[in-house]
N, C-alpha and C positions, 0 to 999 in steps of 0.2 A: 234813500238815494245818495245822500252825502257820503255814506261809507263806501258805496260802490265807486263814486267819483274819486275818492281818496285812494281806493285800491287800484284803480286804473292809473292814477298819477304815480303811485309807487311802482307799478309794473313798468311804466314808461320811463321812470326815473326823472320826472319833471316836478318842479316846485310850483307852488301856487302862483308865484310871480311869472314863471315861464308860461304857465297855462293861460294866465290873463293876457299876456302878450300875444300868444299864438291865436287866441280867440278874439282879440281886440275888444276886451271888456276890462272894466276897472278892477284893480287888485282887490278892492274892498268887496266887490261883488262875489269874487271867489271866496274870500274870507268869510263872508256872511253865509254862504252856502255850506262851506266846510264846518262852520261852527253851529249850524242848525238854526241860525237866526232866520234865514230865508230859504224857501224852496226854489230850486232852479226853474226858471220860466221856460216856455216853449222856444223862445228865441235862443236862449243859452243852450238848451239841449240840441237844437238844430245846428248851431255853430260847432258844438262839441262833436257831434256825429259826422258833420261834413269835414271837419279838420282831421279827425281821427277815424278813417273808414274801417280800421280793424276792430274798433269797439262795437260790440254787438248791442244793437238798440234794445232788443227784448231783455237782455240781461241788465242793461242800464236802468230800464224803466220798471222791471218786475223782479229782478234778481234771479230769474229762471234761466237755465241754460249756461253757456260758457261766456266768460268775459270777452274773449277774442273770437271773432268769427272764424269758422273753418273755411279755409281756402284750399283749392287744389294746389298741387306742387307748383304749377305754372303761375299761380296768382299769389304767391307768398308775399306777406307784408313784412318788412324788415323792422325789427324792434331796435331802436337806437340804443337802448340800455343794454341789450344783449350784445350789440356790436362792440361796446366799450369793453365787455368782458371776454369777447371771443378772441381766441389766439389768432393772430395774423400769420398766415403761412409765408415764410420767407422764401427767397429765390432758391436756396439750396434744397428745401423740401419740395418745391415745384419740380426741380431737376430730378430728384429722386423718384417722384411720382411718374414723370415722363419716361425715365429709364425702365421702371418696373412695368409700365404699361405704355408701349410705343404709340398706341392709338389714342392716348389721352390728349384731348385738346378742348379748350374752352371756347365757346362762341356765344355771341350775344343773340338771344332769341327775341327779346322784347325790351323796349325802352319806354319808360313812363315819365312824363314831365308833369310835376305837380305845381300848380300855381297858387299864389297866396289867397286867391278868392275861393279856394276849395275845388276848382275845376281841374281837369287833367286831360292830357292827350296821350294816347298810347300807340306806339309804333311797333308793329310786328313784322318779322321777316317774311 
């Protein structure tokens, strides 16, 4: 399981220190898990899955399936690491898109507020 946790951390682009802060666990706890000294306990796994809902629990526990849960187009989870690499469309490109397709318009369909305790509220139009 330690290798799968490390793979997920690499995918998300987070360090052991960042993971410990986000899960509110000691840095040494993460270090011991990643070094194979300790196996992650149920409380750790629960925190990890609640904090990172895109992480597939079956993959984490068994290695079967995909690391990231499959969501429909409307339920996409944004990967912060991918956002850093993604090219941001500047205003000139937006104007070009609008000229090429006059019916082009963006609208907000859903807003999700994520709270530090792992809960969320979602607002749909």
